[in-house]
VOPAGU-2260 file (C-alpha; in pm, 1 decimal, decimal comma):
REM VOPAGU-2260
SITE   aa  ch    i         X         Y         Z
SITE  UNK   A    0    1540,3   -1620,3    1650,3
SITE  UNK   A    1    1394,7   -1439,1    1294,9
SITE  UNK   A    2    1128,7   -1211,3    1313,6
SITE  UNK   A    3     783,0   -1270,8    1146,0
SITE  UNK   A    4     720,6   -1232,6     763,4
SITE  UNK   A    5     548,1    -940,8     630,7
SITE  UNK   A    6     352,3    -891,8     316,2
SITE  UNK   A    7     609,4    -655,3     237,3
SITE  UNK   A    8     873,6    -876,7     244,2
SITE  UNK   A    9     737,8   -1026,6     -56,2
SITE  UNK   A   10     582,0    -746,0    -257,2
SITE  UNK   A   11     773,8    -600,5    -556,5
SITE  UNK   A   12     672,5    -178,2    -610,5
SITE  UNK   A   13     682,1     -53,3    -974,5
SITE  UNK   A   14     718,7     342,3   -1067,9
SITE  UNK   A   15     473,8     453,3   -1319,8
SITE  UNK   A   16     711,2     497,8   -1555,4
SITE  UNK   A   17     907,1     109,3   -1452,2
SITE  UNK   A   18     528,4     -68,7   -1522,9
SITE  UNK   A   19     494,3     129,6   -1837,0
SITE  UNK   A   20     774,1     -32,5   -1902,6
SITE  UNK   A   21     597,5    -371,4   -1883,2
SITE  UNK   A   22     496,1    -627,9   -2163,4
SITE  UNK   A   23     109,2    -753,7   -2119,3
SITE  UNK   A   24     248,6   -1116,9   -1977,7
SITE  UNK   A   25     426,4    -937,0   -1735,8
SITE  UNK   A   26     227,7    -737,0   -1634,5
SITE  UNK   A   27     -27,5   -1019,5   -1587,6
SITE  UNK   A   28     285,8   -1254,9   -1419,8
SITE  UNK   A   29     277,6    -939,9   -1172,1
SITE  UNK   A   30    -100,5    -905,6   -1100,4
SITE  UNK   A   31     -82,1   -1355,5   -1077,2
SITE  UNK   A   32     231,9   -1373,1    -863,2
SITE  UNK   A   33      92,9   -1052,8    -607,0
SITE  UNK   A   34    -259,0   -1174,1    -527,7
SITE  UNK   A   35     -69,0   -1525,8    -445,0
SITE  UNK   A   36     166,8   -1418,8    -239,0
SITE  UNK   A   37     -94,0   -1211,5     -56,7
SITE  UNK   A   38    -349,3   -1530,4     -77,1
SITE  UNK   A   39     -88,4   -1735,0     128,2
SITE  UNK   A   40       9,2   -1555,0     373,0
SITE  UNK   A   41    -392,5   -1481,5     449,7
SITE  UNK   A   42    -405,7   -1851,0     463,9
SITE  UNK   A   43     -81,0   -1921,2     701,1
SITE  UNK   A   44    -286,4   -1689,3     930,4
SITE  UNK   A   45     -98,6   -1338,2     891,3
SITE  UNK   A   46    -393,4   -1091,4     980,0
SITE  UNK   A   47    -352,6    -767,7     783,2
SITE  UNK   A   48    -513,2    -526,2     658,7
SITE  UNK   A   49    -593,0    -578,4     262,7
SITE  UNK   A   50    -248,5    -362,0     100,2
SITE  UNK   A   51    -326,6    -106,2    -138,4
SITE  UNK   A   52    -176,4    -281,1    -412,5
SITE  UNK   A   53    -402,3    -635,8    -384,5
SITE  UNK   A   54    -688,0    -366,7    -420,4
SITE  UNK   A   55    -599,0    -199,1    -660,1
SITE  UNK   A   56    -507,0    -550,5    -888,6
SITE  UNK   A   57    -819,1    -725,2    -825,3
SITE  UNK   A   58   -1043,8    -381,6    -929,9
SITE  UNK   A   59    -793,2    -410,4   -1194,2
SITE  UNK   A   60    -650,1     -39,8   -1172,9
SITE  UNK   A   61    -263,7      -2,5   -1275,7
SITE  UNK   A   62     -67,6     -41,4    -931,0
SITE  UNK   A   63     268,5     168,3    -973,4
SITE  UNK   A   64     387,4     353,7    -702,1
SITE  UNK   A   65     474,5     744,3    -726,4
SITE  UNK   A   66     864,8     803,7    -836,1
SITE  UNK   A   67     895,7    1001,3    -496,5
SITE  UNK   A   68     687,1    1063,0    -145,1
SITE  UNK   A   69     617,7    1465,7    -190,9
SITE  UNK   A   70     455,0    1304,7    -539,4
SITE  UNK   A   71      76,3    1381,2    -657,0
SITE  UNK   A   72    -108,8    1145,4    -902,7
SITE  UNK   A   73    -149,5    1339,8   -1213,0
C-alpha cells in the first residue's frame, strides 16, 4: 500500500545562489507551479498548515532556502 502524498513530495527548493541563477520567466514558472501544487493538494483534502515557501511566494518574497541548517539570514 502506498503512503499519503505530502507537500514535500511535490516541492523543489533552491539555495539563494541557485535562485539567483534563474531568469525571471523561470522564477515565475516556479511560483505558479508551487502555488498550483499546493492548491491541488488542499483541494483533494490534504489538511496541512500553509508551508513557509507558499507564504513567501504569496507575499512576493524570494523563496530560496539556506545552504545549510546552521546558516542564518544575512
